[in-house]
C-alpha positions as CSV (number, residue, x, y, z in Angstrom):
1,M,118.1,94.4,65.4
2,R,115.1,94.7,67.7
3,N,113.2,96.9,65.1
4,L,114.1,94.4,62.3
5,R,112.6,91.6,64.4
6,K,109.4,93.5,64.9
7,M,109.1,93.9,61.1
8,V,110.0,90.3,60.3
9,L,107.9,88.4,62.8
10,P,104.5,89.8,61.7
11,A,105.3,89.2,58.1
12,M,106.3,85.6,58.8
13,F,103.0,85.0,60.8
14,V,100.9,86.5,58.0
15,A,102.7,84.2,55.5
16,L,102.1,81.2,57.7
17,A,98.4,82.1,58.0
18,A,98.1,82.5,54.3
19,T,99.3,79.1,53.6
20,A,96.8,77.7,56.1
21,G,94.0,79.5,54.2
22,S,92.8,81.7,57.2
23,P,94.4,84.3,59.5
24,L,96.7,82.8,62.0
25,Y,95.1,84.6,64.9
26,K,91.9,82.6,64.3
27,N,93.7,79.3,64.7
28,P,93.2,78.2,68.3
29,K,96.1,75.7,68.0
30,A,98.6,78.4,67.2
31,P,100.8,79.8,69.9
32,I,99.2,82.8,71.6
33,D,102.2,85.1,71.0
34,A,101.9,84.3,67.3
35,R,98.2,84.9,67.3
36,V,98.7,88.3,69.0
37,E,101.4,89.4,66.5
38,D,99.3,88.3,63.5
39,L,96.2,90.2,64.7
40,L,98.2,93.3,65.7
41,S,99.7,93.4,62.2
42,R,96.2,93.6,60.7
43,M,94.9,96.4,62.9
44,T,94.6,100.0,62.1
45,L,95.8,102.6,64.6
46,E,92.2,103.5,65.4
47,E,91.4,99.8,66.1
48,K,94.4,99.6,68.3
49,V,93.6,102.6,70.4
50,K,90.0,101.3,71.0
51,Q,91.6,98.2,72.6
52,M,93.0,100.6,75.2
53,Q,89.6,101.9,76.2
54,N,86.6,100.8,78.1
55,N,83.2,101.4,76.6
56,P,80.0,100.8,78.8
57,T,77.5,98.5,77.2
58,G,74.3,100.5,77.6
59,K,71.1,98.5,77.2
60,A,70.7,95.6,74.8
61,H,68.8,97.7,72.3
62,E,71.5,100.4,72.4
63,I,74.4,98.1,71.4
64,A,74.2,98.6,67.7
65,D,74.4,102.3,67.9
66,R,76.9,102.4,70.8
67,F,79.4,99.9,69.3
68,K,78.7,100.0,65.5
69,G,81.5,98.0,64.0
70,D,84.0,98.7,66.8
71,S,85.6,96.6,69.4
72,Y,87.0,97.8,72.7
73,G,89.3,96.5,75.3
74,T,86.7,96.2,78.0
75,T,83.1,97.0,78.8
76,H,80.9,97.0,81.9
77,E,77.2,97.1,82.9
78,M,76.5,97.7,86.6
79,D,72.9,98.8,86.8
80,C,70.6,96.0,85.8
81,N,69.8,92.5,87.1
82,A,71.9,89.4,86.4
83,Y,69.5,88.0,83.7
84,D,69.3,91.3,81.8
85,A,73.1,91.7,82.0
86,A,73.5,88.2,80.5
87,V,71.2,89.2,77.6
88,I,73.2,92.4,77.1
89,Y,76.5,90.5,77.0
90,K,75.2,87.8,74.7
91,T,73.8,90.5,72.4
92,L,77.1,92.4,72.5
93,G,79.2,89.3,71.8
94,E,77.1,88.4,68.8
95,H,77.1,92.0,67.5
96,V,80.9,92.3,67.7
97,K,81.5,88.9,66.1
98,K,79.2,89.9,63.2
99,N,80.1,93.5,62.7
100,N,83.7,94.0,63.7
101,R,85.9,93.4,60.7
102,L,88.4,91.4,62.7
103,G,86.0,89.8,65.1
104,I,87.9,91.0,68.2
105,P,85.9,90.2,71.4
106,I,85.5,92.5,74.4
107,I,86.3,91.6,78.0
108,N,83.1,92.1,80.1
109,C,83.9,93.5,83.6
110,A,82.1,94.1,86.9
111,E,82.8,94.9,90.5
112,G,83.1,91.7,92.4
113,I,84.5,92.4,95.9
114,Q,81.5,90.9,97.8
115,G,79.8,89.1,95.0
116,I,79.0,90.3,91.5
117,L,77.5,93.8,91.2
118,Q,74.4,92.8,89.3
119,N,71.0,92.9,91.0
120,G,70.1,89.4,92.2
121,C,73.6,88.0,92.7
122,T,74.6,86.5,96.0
123,L,75.6,89.1,98.6
124,F,78.6,87.8,100.5
125,P,80.3,89.6,103.4
126,H,82.5,92.6,102.5
127,A,86.3,92.3,102.3
128,I,87.0,93.4,105.8
129,A,84.6,90.7,107.0
130,Q,86.2,88.1,104.8
131,S,89.5,88.8,106.5
132,T,88.1,88.4,110.0
133,T,87.3,84.8,109.2
134,W,91.1,84.1,109.1
135,N,90.1,81.4,106.7
136,P,91.6,81.8,103.2
137,E,90.2,78.4,102.1
138,L,86.7,79.6,102.8
139,I,87.3,82.8,100.9
140,E,88.6,80.9,97.9
141,E,85.5,78.8,98.0
142,M,83.4,82.0,98.2
143,T,85.1,83.7,95.2
144,A,84.9,80.5,93.2
145,A,81.1,80.6,93.7
146,C,81.2,84.3,92.6
147,G,83.2,83.3,89.6
148,R,80.5,80.8,88.5
149,E,77.9,83.5,88.9
150,A,80.1,85.8,86.8
151,R,80.5,83.2,84.1
152,A,76.7,82.6,83.9
153,I,76.3,86.3,83.3
154,G,79.2,86.5,80.8
155,I,81.5,88.5,83.0
156,R,85.2,87.6,82.6
157,Q,87.0,90.3,84.7
158,V,86.2,91.5,88.2
159,L,87.7,94.8,89.5
160,S,88.8,93.3,92.8
161,P,90.3,92.6,95.3
162,V,91.6,95.7,97.2
163,L,95.2,95.3,98.5
164,D,95.2,98.7,100.2
165,I,96.5,98.7,103.8
166,A,94.0,100.0,106.5
167,R,96.2,102.1,108.6
168,E,94.1,105.3,108.4
169,L,90.8,104.6,109.9
170,R,89.2,107.9,109.0
171,W,89.3,106.8,105.4
172,G,85.9,105.6,104.3
173,R,87.1,102.6,102.2
174,V,88.5,100.6,105.1
175,E,85.6,98.1,104.6
176,E,87.0,97.2,101.1
177,T,90.3,96.1,102.6
178,F,91.6,93.0,104.2
179,G,92.9,95.0,107.2
180,E,96.0,96.6,108.6
181,D,98.6,93.8,108.1
182,P,100.4,93.2,104.8
183,Y,100.8,89.5,105.3
184,M,97.1,89.0,106.1
185,I,96.2,91.0,103.0
186,A,98.5,88.9,100.8
187,E,97.0,85.6,102.2
188,M,93.4,86.7,101.8
189,A,94.1,88.3,98.4
190,K,95.7,85.1,97.1
191,A,92.7,83.1,98.0
192,F,90.4,85.7,96.5
193,V,92.3,85.8,93.2
194,N,92.6,82.0,93.0
195,G,88.9,81.4,93.5
196,Y,87.9,83.7,90.7
197,Q,90.7,82.8,88.2
198,G,90.1,79.1,88.8
199,E,86.7,79.7,87.3
200,G,88.1,81.6,84.3
201,V,87.4,85.1,85.6
202,L,90.3,87.4,85.7
203,A,91.0,89.2,89.0
204,M,92.3,92.8,89.2
205,P,94.1,93.6,92.5
206,K,94.0,97.3,93.3
207,H,94.8,100.2,93.9
208,F,98.4,100.2,92.8
209,V,100.0,101.4,95.0
210,A,99.9,102.9,98.5
211,H,96.4,104.2,98.1
212,G,94.9,103.3,101.5
213,T,96.7,105.6,103.9
214,P,95.8,109.1,102.5
215,R,96.7,112.2,104.4
216,G,94.0,113.1,106.9
217,G,92.1,109.9,105.8
218,L,90.6,111.9,102.9
219,N,89.9,109.7,99.9
220,C,92.4,110.2,97.0
221,A,94.7,112.4,99.1
222,S,98.4,111.9,98.7
223,V,100.4,109.4,100.7
224,A,103.7,110.2,102.4
225,G,106.6,107.7,102.5
226,G,109.9,106.8,101.1
227,P,111.3,103.9,98.9
228,A,112.0,101.6,101.8
229,E,108.5,102.0,103.3
230,M,107.1,101.5,99.8
231,R,108.8,98.1,99.6
232,N,108.5,96.9,103.2
233,L,104.8,97.8,103.4
234,Y,102.8,98.8,100.3
235,L,104.4,96.5,97.7
236,Y,104.5,93.4,99.9
237,P,100.9,92.1,99.1
238,F,101.2,93.0,95.4
239,R,104.5,91.3,95.2
240,R,103.2,88.1,96.6
241,V,99.9,88.0,94.8
242,I,101.6,88.7,91.5
243,A,104.3,86.1,92.0
244,E,102.0,83.4,93.4
245,C,98.7,84.0,91.5
246,K,99.6,85.9,88.3
247,P,96.4,88.1,88.3
248,G,95.2,89.0,84.8
249,A,95.2,92.7,85.5
250,I,96.2,95.4,88.0
251,M,94.3,98.6,88.6
252,S,96.1,101.9,89.1
253,C,95.1,104.5,91.7
254,Y,94.1,108.1,91.9
255,S,96.6,109.2,94.5
256,A,100.3,110.3,94.6
257,Y,103.1,108.8,96.5
258,D,105.7,111.1,97.9
259,G,104.4,113.7,95.5
260,E,104.4,111.5,92.3
261,P,101.0,110.9,90.7
262,L,101.0,107.1,90.3
263,T,98.8,106.7,87.3
264,G,101.3,108.9,85.4
265,S,104.4,107.3,86.8
266,R,106.4,105.1,84.4
267,Y,108.7,104.3,87.4
268,Y,105.9,102.7,89.4
269,M,103.7,101.4,86.6
270,T,106.4,99.8,84.5
271,D,109.8,99.7,86.3
272,V,108.4,98.6,89.6
273,L,105.1,96.8,88.7
274,R,106.5,94.9,85.7
275,G,110.3,95.0,86.2
276,E,110.5,94.5,89.9
277,L,107.2,92.6,90.7
278,G,106.9,90.7,87.4
279,H,103.3,91.6,86.4
280,T,102.6,90.3,82.9
281,G,98.9,91.2,82.6
282,Y,97.5,94.5,81.6
283,V,97.0,97.6,83.7
284,Y,93.6,99.3,84.0
285,S,93.1,102.8,85.2
286,D,90.9,103.6,88.1
287,W,87.9,105.4,86.8
288,G,88.9,108.9,85.6
289,S,92.4,108.7,87.1
290,V,94.1,109.5,83.7
291,E,92.0,112.6,83.2
292,R,92.8,113.6,86.8
293,L,96.5,113.9,86.0
294,K,95.4,117.3,84.6
295,T,92.4,118.2,86.8
296,F,93.5,116.8,90.1
297,H,97.3,116.6,90.2
298,H,98.0,119.4,87.7
299,A,100.9,117.3,86.3
300,V,100.1,118.3,82.7
301,D,98.4,121.2,80.9
302,T,95.9,119.3,78.8
303,P,93.8,116.1,78.7
304,E,95.8,115.0,75.6
305,E,99.1,115.3,77.6
306,A,97.4,113.3,80.4
307,A,96.7,110.5,77.9
308,I,100.2,110.5,76.6
309,M,101.7,110.5,80.1
310,A,99.5,107.6,81.3
311,A,100.1,105.5,78.1
312,E,103.8,106.0,78.3
313,A,103.7,105.1,82.1
314,G,102.1,101.8,81.3
315,I,98.3,102.2,81.7
316,D,97.0,99.8,79.1
317,V,93.2,100.3,79.4
318,N,91.7,103.7,80.3
319,V,88.3,104.2,81.8
320,D,87.7,107.8,80.8
321,W,87.6,109.6,77.5
322,T,91.2,110.9,77.2
323,Y,92.6,107.9,75.3
324,Q,90.4,109.0,72.3
325,T,93.1,111.6,71.7
326,L,95.9,109.1,71.2
327,V,95.3,108.5,67.5
328,D,96.0,112.1,66.8
329,A,98.9,112.1,69.2
330,V,100.6,109.3,67.3
331,R,100.1,110.9,63.9
332,Q,101.5,114.2,65.3
333,G,104.6,112.4,66.5
334,K,103.8,113.1,70.2
335,I,103.9,109.5,71.2
336,S,105.3,106.4,69.4
337,E,103.0,103.8,68.0
338,D,105.3,101.3,69.7
339,V,103.8,102.4,73.0
340,I,100.3,101.7,71.7
341,D,101.3,98.3,70.3
342,T,102.8,97.3,73.7
343,S,99.6,98.0,75.5
344,V,97.4,96.3,72.9
345,R,99.5,93.2,73.0
346,R,98.8,92.8,76.7
347,V,95.1,93.2,76.2
348,L,94.9,90.9,73.2
349,R,96.9,88.3,75.1
350,K,94.4,88.1,77.9
351,K,91.5,87.8,75.3
352,F,93.3,84.8,73.7
353,E,94.1,83.3,77.1
354,L,90.4,83.5,78.1
355,G,89.4,81.8,74.9
356,L,87.2,84.7,73.9
357,F,88.1,84.4,70.2
358,E,86.7,80.9,70.2
359,G,83.4,82.3,71.5
360,D,82.1,82.8,75.0
361,K,78.8,81.0,75.1
362,I,76.4,83.0,77.2
363,N,73.0,81.5,78.0
364,P,70.9,83.9,80.1
365,D,68.8,80.9,81.3
366,D,71.9,79.7,83.2
367,V,71.5,82.7,85.4
368,K,68.4,81.2,87.0
369,K,70.3,78.0,87.8
370,V,73.5,79.4,89.1
371,V,73.0,82.9,90.4
372,R,72.0,83.1,94.1
373,S,71.6,79.4,94.3
374,K,70.7,77.8,97.6
375,E,74.3,76.6,97.9
376,N,75.6,80.1,97.4
377,I,73.3,81.6,100.0
378,D,74.3,78.9,102.5
379,L,78.0,79.7,101.7
380,A,77.2,83.4,102.4
381,K,75.9,82.4,105.8
382,R,79.0,80.3,106.6
383,V,81.3,83.2,105.7
384,A,79.2,85.5,107.9
385,D,79.2,83.0,110.7
386,E,83.0,82.9,110.8
387,S,83.4,86.7,110.4
388,I,81.7,87.8,113.6
389,V,84.2,88.8,116.3
390,L,83.3,88.5,120.0
391,T,85.5,91.2,121.7
392,E,83.9,91.3,125.2
393,N,81.9,88.7,127.1
394,K,81.8,89.6,130.8
395,N,80.6,86.9,133.1
396,N,79.9,84.8,130.0
397,I,76.6,86.6,129.4
398,L,76.7,85.2,125.9
399,P,75.3,83.0,124.6
400,L,71.9,84.3,125.8
401,D,70.2,82.4,128.5
402,L,66.6,82.3,127.3
403,D,65.4,81.0,130.7
404,K,66.6,84.4,132.1
405,Y,66.0,86.8,129.1
406,K,62.4,86.4,127.8
407,K,62.0,89.9,126.6
408,I,64.7,91.3,124.3
409,A,64.8,94.9,123.2
410,I,66.9,95.8,120.1
411,V,67.6,99.5,119.8
412,G,69.9,101.5,117.5
413,P,70.0,102.3,113.7
414,N,71.6,99.0,112.7
415,G,69.2,96.9,114.5
416,H,66.7,96.7,111.7
417,Y,69.0,97.5,108.7
418,A,71.1,95.1,106.7
419,L,74.5,96.8,106.2
420,M,76.1,95.5,103.0
421,G,78.6,98.3,102.4
422,D,79.8,100.0,99.3
423,Y,79.8,98.1,95.9
424,A,76.8,96.0,96.9
425,W,73.9,96.1,94.4
426,V,71.2,96.5,97.1
427,N,69.0,99.5,97.5
428,P,70.0,102.0,100.2
429,S,67.2,100.6,102.3
430,G,69.1,97.4,102.8
431,E,65.9,95.4,102.5
432,E,67.5,92.6,100.4
433,G,69.4,91.2,103.4
434,I,68.4,89.7,106.7
435,D,69.0,92.2,109.4
436,L,69.5,91.6,113.2
437,Y,65.9,92.1,114.2
438,E,64.7,89.8,111.5
439,G,67.3,87.2,112.1
440,L,66.8,87.0,115.9
441,T,63.0,87.0,115.6
442,E,63.2,84.1,113.2
443,A,65.7,82.2,115.2
444,L,63.8,82.6,118.5
445,G,60.3,81.7,117.3
446,D,58.1,81.7,120.4
447,K,61.0,81.2,122.8
448,A,61.2,84.9,123.6
449,T,59.8,88.2,122.4
450,V,61.9,90.8,120.5
451,T,61.1,94.5,120.0
452,Y,62.8,97.1,117.9
453,T,63.1,100.8,118.5
454,E,65.6,102.8,116.4
455,G,66.3,105.5,119.0
456,C,68.4,107.6,116.6
457,D,69.8,107.5,113.0
458,W,73.4,107.1,111.9
459,W,74.3,110.8,111.4
460,S,72.0,113.5,112.6
461,Q,71.9,115.4,116.0
462,D,68.2,114.4,116.5
463,D,68.0,112.8,120.0
464,S,64.3,113.2,120.4
465,R,63.6,109.4,120.0
466,I,66.2,108.2,122.6
467,P,63.6,108.3,125.4
468,E,61.4,105.9,123.4
469,A,64.3,103.5,123.1
470,V,65.0,103.8,126.8
471,K,61.4,103.0,127.6
472,A,61.6,99.8,125.4
473,V,64.7,98.7,127.3
474,E,63.1,99.3,130.7
475,D,60.2,97.1,129.6
476,A,62.6,94.3,128.6
477,D,65.0,91.9,130.3
478,I,68.0,92.7,128.2
479,A,69.1,95.3,125.6
480,I,70.9,94.7,122.3
481,V,72.3,98.1,121.1
482,A,73.0,98.0,117.4
483,V,75.3,100.9,116.5
484,G,77.9,101.5,113.8
485,T,78.2,103.0,110.3
486,R,76.1,103.2,107.1
487,S,77.5,102.8,103.6
488,T,75.8,102.2,100.2
489,F,77.0,101.9,96.6
490,L,78.3,105.3,95.6
491,G,77.8,104.3,91.9
492,R,74.0,104.4,92.5
493,G,73.9,107.7,94.3
494,G,74.6,106.6,97.8
495,N,73.8,109.3,100.4
496,K,73.6,109.9,104.1
497,N,76.5,107.5,104.6
498,T,79.1,107.5,107.3
499,A,81.5,105.1,105.6
500,G,82.3,103.8,102.1
501,E,84.0,105.4,99.1
502,G,84.1,109.2,99.4
503,Y,82.6,109.1,102.9
504,D,85.5,109.8,105.2
505,L,85.3,110.8,108.9
506,S,87.2,113.5,110.7
507,S,86.2,111.9,114.0
508,L,86.1,108.2,114.9
509,D,83.5,108.7,117.6
510,L,80.1,107.0,116.9
511,P,78.4,109.4,114.4
512,G,75.2,111.2,115.2
513,K,73.7,110.5,118.6
514,Q,74.6,106.8,118.8
515,Q,77.0,107.3,121.8
516,Q,74.2,109.1,123.7
517,L,71.8,106.3,122.9
518,L,74.3,103.8,124.2
519,E,74.9,105.7,127.4
520,A,71.2,106.2,128.0
521,V,70.6,102.4,127.7
522,V,73.4,101.6,130.0
523,A,71.9,104.0,132.6
524,T,68.8,101.8,132.8
525,G,70.8,99.2,134.6
526,K,69.6,96.4,132.3
527,P,72.2,94.0,130.8
528,V,73.6,95.5,127.6
529,I,74.9,93.7,124.5
530,V,76.5,95.9,121.9
531,T,76.4,94.7,118.4
532,F,78.8,96.9,116.4
533,I,77.7,96.6,112.8
534,A,80.0,98.7,110.6
535,G,82.5,99.0,107.8
536,K,85.4,100.0,110.0
537,P,86.5,100.4,113.6
538,L,85.3,103.4,115.6
539,V,85.9,104.4,119.2
540,L,84.2,101.9,121.4
541,K,86.1,102.5,124.7
542,Y,82.8,103.2,126.5
543,A,81.3,100.0,125.2
544,Q,84.3,98.0,126.4
545,D,84.0,99.5,129.8
546,H,80.2,99.5,130.3
547,A,78.6,96.8,128.1
548,D,78.3,93.2,129.2
549,A,79.3,91.9,125.8
550,V,80.4,93.4,122.5
551,L,80.1,91.7,119.1
552,V,81.7,93.2,116.0
553,Q,80.2,92.4,112.6
554,F,81.7,94.1,109.5
555,C,79.2,94.3,106.6
556,G,78.2,90.7,106.9
557,G,76.3,90.2,103.6
558,E,72.8,89.1,103.0
559,Q,72.8,86.5,105.8
560,Q,74.2,88.9,108.4
561,G,71.2,88.9,110.7
562,A,70.8,85.2,110.7
563,A,74.5,84.8,111.5
564,M,74.4,87.3,114.3
565,A,71.3,85.6,115.8
566,D,73.0,82.2,115.7
567,V,76.0,83.7,117.6
568,L,73.9,85.4,120.2
569,L,72.0,82.2,120.8
570,G,75.0,79.9,120.8
571,N,74.0,78.0,117.7
572,V,77.3,79.2,116.3
573,N,80.5,79.6,118.4
574,P,82.1,82.8,117.3
575,S,85.6,82.3,115.8
576,G,86.3,85.6,114.0
577,K,89.4,87.7,115.0
578,L,90.1,91.3,114.2
579,T,92.3,92.2,111.3
580,V,92.3,95.9,112.2
581,S,92.8,97.4,115.7
582,F,90.2,99.6,117.5
583,P,91.6,102.9,118.7
584,Q,91.1,104.5,122.1
585,S,90.2,107.8,120.4
586,T,90.6,109.6,117.1
587,G,93.8,111.2,118.4
588,N,95.1,107.8,119.3
589,T,95.3,106.8,115.6
590,P,97.0,105.3,113.8
591,C,97.0,102.4,116.2
592,F,98.1,99.4,114.1
593,Y,99.8,96.6,116.0
594,N,102.9,96.2,113.8
595,H,104.5,99.5,114.7
596,Y,108.2,100.3,115.5
597,D,109.2,100.1,119.1
598,T,110.1,103.7,119.0
599,D,106.5,104.6,118.0
600,R,104.8,103.4,121.1
601,E,107.1,101.7,123.6
602,E,108.9,104.7,125.1
603,P,108.5,104.2,128.9
604,F,106.1,106.6,130.5
605,D,104.0,107.1,133.6
606,A,100.3,106.2,133.7
607,P,98.5,108.7,131.5
608,G,97.1,110.5,134.6
609,S,93.9,112.4,134.8
610,Y,92.5,115.8,134.0
611,D,93.5,116.8,137.5
612,E,97.0,115.4,137.2
613,P,98.4,115.3,133.6
614,R,101.5,113.2,133.0
615,L,103.9,112.5,130.2
616,H,103.3,111.6,126.5
617,Y,99.6,111.2,125.6
618,I,98.5,112.9,128.7
619,F,95.1,111.4,129.3
620,E,95.3,108.0,127.7
621,A,97.7,105.2,126.9
622,P,98.6,104.8,123.2
623,E,97.2,101.2,123.0
624,P,94.2,99.9,121.1
625,V,90.9,99.0,122.8
626,W,91.1,95.7,121.0
627,N,94.2,94.7,119.1
628,F,94.9,92.9,115.8
629,G,94.1,89.2,116.1
630,H,91.8,89.6,119.1
631,G,88.6,87.5,119.2
632,L,87.0,85.5,122.0
633,S,85.1,82.2,121.9
634,Y,82.5,80.4,124.0
635,T,85.1,77.9,124.8
636,T,88.8,78.1,125.8
637,F,92.0,77.0,124.2
638,E,95.3,76.0,125.8
639,Y,98.6,76.2,123.9
640,S,101.6,74.0,124.9
641,D,104.6,72.1,123.6
642,I,106.0,74.7,121.2
643,E,108.7,73.3,118.9
644,V,110.8,74.6,116.0
645,D,112.4,72.0,113.8
646,N,115.5,74.0,113.0
647,K,116.8,76.7,115.4
648,E,119.8,77.6,113.3
649,P,118.5,77.9,109.7
650,K,120.1,79.5,106.7
651,A,118.5,82.4,105.0
652,T,117.2,80.1,102.2
653,D,115.6,77.6,104.6
654,T,112.1,77.1,105.8
655,V,111.4,76.2,109.4
656,T,108.3,74.5,110.8
657,V,106.8,75.8,114.1
658,K,104.6,73.3,116.0
659,V,102.3,73.9,118.9
660,K,99.8,71.7,120.6
661,V,96.3,73.4,121.0
662,T,93.7,71.9,123.3
663,N,90.0,72.8,123.6
664,T,89.7,73.1,127.4
665,G,86.1,74.2,127.4
666,D,82.8,72.4,127.0
667,R,81.9,73.6,123.5
668,E,83.2,72.7,120.1
669,G,85.0,75.7,118.6
670,K,87.4,77.1,116.1
671,E,90.7,78.7,117.1
672,T,93.2,80.6,114.9
673,V,96.8,80.0,115.9
674,Q,98.9,83.0,115.0
675,L,102.7,83.2,114.4
676,Y,104.4,86.5,114.8
677,V,108.1,87.4,114.4
678,N,110.3,89.9,116.1
679,D,113.7,90.8,114.6
680,V,115.7,91.2,117.8
681,V,118.5,93.3,116.3
682,S,118.4,94.9,112.8
683,T,120.3,97.5,110.9
684,V,117.1,99.4,110.1
685,S,114.0,99.7,112.3
686,T,111.6,96.8,112.0
687,P,108.2,96.4,113.6
688,K,108.0,95.0,117.1
689,Q,106.1,92.0,115.7
690,Q,104.9,91.0,112.3
691,L,102.3,88.3,111.4
692,K,104.1,85.6,109.4
693,G,101.7,82.6,109.6
694,F,98.4,81.4,110.9
695,K,96.1,78.4,110.8
696,K,92.5,77.9,111.8
697,V,91.5,74.6,113.4
698,N,88.2,73.2,114.7
699,L,88.4,71.3,118.0
700,K,85.7,69.4,120.0
701,P,85.7,69.7,123.8
702,G,88.9,68.1,125.2
703,E,90.3,67.5,121.7
704,S,94.0,68.4,121.0
705,Q,95.7,69.0,117.7
706,V,99.3,69.7,116.9
707,V,99.3,72.8,114.6
708,E,102.2,73.2,112.1
709,I,103.0,76.5,110.5
710,A,105.8,76.8,107.9
711,L,108.0,79.9,108.0
712,P,110.2,80.6,105.0
713,M,113.2,82.5,106.1
714,K,112.7,84.9,103.1
715,E,109.7,86.2,105.1
716,L,112.3,87.7,107.5
717,A,113.8,89.9,104.8
718,L,114.0,93.6,105.1
719,W,115.0,96.4,102.8
720,N,118.1,98.0,104.2
721,S,119.4,101.5,103.9
722,R,120.8,100.8,100.4
723,L,117.4,99.4,99.3
724,E,118.7,95.8,99.2
725,E,116.4,93.1,100.2
726,V,118.3,91.0,102.7
727,V,117.7,88.4,105.5
728,E,120.1,89.7,108.1
729,P,121.8,87.1,110.3
730,G,121.0,87.0,114.0
731,D,118.2,86.2,116.4
732,F,114.5,86.2,115.6
733,E,111.9,85.7,118.3
734,L,109.0,83.6,117.1
735,Q,105.8,84.3,119.0
736,I,102.8,81.9,119.0
737,G,99.5,83.2,120.3
738,A,95.8,83.8,120.0
739,A,96.3,87.5,119.2
740,S,99.0,90.0,118.7
741,D,98.7,90.9,122.4
742,D,97.9,87.4,123.6
743,I,101.2,85.5,123.0
744,R,101.1,82.1,124.6
745,G,104.7,81.1,124.0
746,T,107.9,82.0,122.2
747,A,111.0,80.4,120.7
748,T,114.2,81.9,119.3
749,I,115.9,81.0,116.0
750,T,119.3,82.2,114.9
751,V,119.7,82.7,111.2
752,K,123.1,81.9,109.9
């Protein structure tokens, strides 16, 4: 019956189109399903398989030779500037419309994690910095601006955001994530996706699934875990983003979970992603991940078998050459054409939904009006402002007292370098952004003098320039030590990096001679401010103990130096809070906050010393230097009057938690109220606390506000030993605080 329906429907659509005088798929008023089936019925096998492939554009003058009369599923251009890319996409669109026999358009793609990856586009803070704002509304505003820049260029699909969970800090791609907490990732990803898709640009959450905790922190290494951990942890952000935002596409990953290569897994790519999570868009391979089923995972003997395995798994669009073999595979009976049709339907549907068949008008002159506009640059500054985290501020040394500190010495490799991170279009020199030295010099004017001495680089063992930096500090009133990591776009030959894709670390100590530089500066006795400018946490225990203040800035975009200057000077009150914990040492990892009680809470003596070792981790306590949610302000906030509107809810209810927050200091500031939940007794282990809500508010000195956070009881669900998702009855402790380790009050509800 099902096969008969497949035969009858296309014939019916063709007949309808014939009576109308033109193909049904060209009628914009016809139902999309009908247009898809009509077009599919007209396509040859070769034309179908090309819809399952990505073909790079090349330059504008190369398009005729590269594309001829063919159409493909997607294309990309990631090397030229925004205006030239718009010319390329305009040329390509016109060429395909004229020369492809069916006039099937192509979806133009680009990376878009911190802005569009075309030279000249606005450079916003990286994903990890977006999350430290704890401000989803601001991130949706940001990606909406990115979406408008994309549309001006002709881009209709971005290969973002990253929903990987940052629990393995040695991994180089932590900077691309929204942190260590699944709930935070879901909230930020929803805002990210909605901003882009609200402007008509499809988002592509990635990497499906469980890619971000590779063994040893090595990029693409396998991930260990079972089915319950998969659902409790790794699927959580994808489940919510798919259900609440309906992203246009999902990207698969290179890695294997519990030994199963995910790009070749029908269970994960179809049964779970589509059946369990309800994804209706297409699935796009990470670049080369299909071919790697043979060369990396050794799951098949030949590239042809890799293509068949991935297509049958549910990979609809492939970004390597192996899908070129599918035409012969179908004709040889190795794979059913029904598999091809299923993937092509998904791709065509998105093209119809985007309105591409009606023409995507691209005017390169719009680039000059839209891309990197003053409004977008100002927005990049606002995101950078809210992303900076003040982790230490002894004796309130910050903001800087310019009556006391007239001579400021900046030292360290990130003092005169704008760190954008991987997938930013900038040159490795970082000169396109405002760095700390430039930002502070501009902000100070003639109020104080600023000097810069590098002291050491990011990676080498050359300590010969440290004395020069020490001398500069001795001649100044205060030192700002700018240490951290370096990462640049791998796609443009990034090198000498200490973070970013493919640049993983075996040690989380400050790379190169940065630690020695910091210690030498501290030894001068001058006040020391550490500005940690990086893509991920490193070991900063020494800075916590010896610096007068520490500021954390994760890849802050083109306005990073201006933002840091404004925070140092008090023009901006810092409001960022960590979304990933800082470890005591490399051996102290993983150190995420939402661990099981059994994994860190066993009673033990103080760690002891090298002279007197004691139990467990002998020389240090297994606690972070700074925990998830931590972030200080130049003002203070008091929490009071915690209320819950229903203390005995049903499993289907939503309760509202209220807390009064008062600015008790003398500066206006923003505070993020955080709601954590502890399942007191459960049939399977659950984390000691889990973030389940947050809200950021701005308060003037003395001002109070009652903050309300809704908590659906479905957020209390767990996957039990039989892999059933259930909300178990019993007591749940609700924790309200300023950080995961700064809980200001609690309440208990009893779920019936």
